[in-house]
C-alpha positions in Angstrom: 13.4 1.5 -4.0 14.8 -0.9 -1.2 13.7 -3.3 1.5 15.3 -3.4 4.1 12.7 -3.6 7.3 11.7 0.8 7.4 14.7 1.5 10.0 15.9 4.9 9.8 16.8 5.5 6.9 15.5 2.7 4.7 13.0 2.8 2.0 10.0 0.6 0.8 6.8 0.5 -1.8 4.1 3.3 -0.8 1.5 4.3 -3.5 -1.5 6.7 -1.9 -5.7 6.5 -3.7 -7.7 9.1 -3.2 -10.8 6.4 -2.8 -10.1 3.2 -5.0 -13.0 0.8 -5.6 -10.6 -2.2 -5.4 -7.0 -2.1 -5.4 -4.7 -4.7 -7.1 -0.8 -5.3 -6.2 1.3 -8.1 -7.4 4.6 -9.4 -5.7 7.1 -12.1 -5.3 5.0 -13.7 -3.5 1.7 -13.5 -4.7 -1.6 -11.6 -5.8 -4.3 -8.9 -3.4 -6.9 -7.5 -3.6 -8.0 -4.3 -0.8 -11.4 -3.1 -1.6 -11.7 -0.2 0.5 -15.1 0.9 -1.4 -14.8 4.0 -3.6 -14.3 7.7 -2.1 -12.2 5.5 0.9 -9.0 6.9 1.4 -6.3 3.8 1.0 -1.9 3.3 1.4 -1.1 0.4 0.6 2.3 -1.0 1.4 5.3 -3.7 0.0 7.0 -5.1 3.1 9.2 -7.8 2.5 6.9 -8.2 -0.5 4.0 -9.0 1.5 1.4 -6.0 0.9 -1.1 -4.3 4.0 -3.5 -1.5 3.2 -4.5 1.2 6.0 -7.8 2.2 5.6 -8.9 6.9 5.7 -5.2 7.2 5.0 -4.1 11.3 6.4 -2.8 12.4 3.6 -3.5 15.9 0.9 -3.9 13.7 -3.1 
């Protein structure tokens, strides 16, 4: 997938988790850890090499 700013028609990596304890993301810009806690849904996206996490993600696992 490309990472072109999220403009219409462009894509970037997104992963959804139903209840992780710890999420480790490695990108060209380094390593990032997220600790949402067991049972807490989370969505992680990587944009321009920087990882971001959204808690209480609304998705069906």
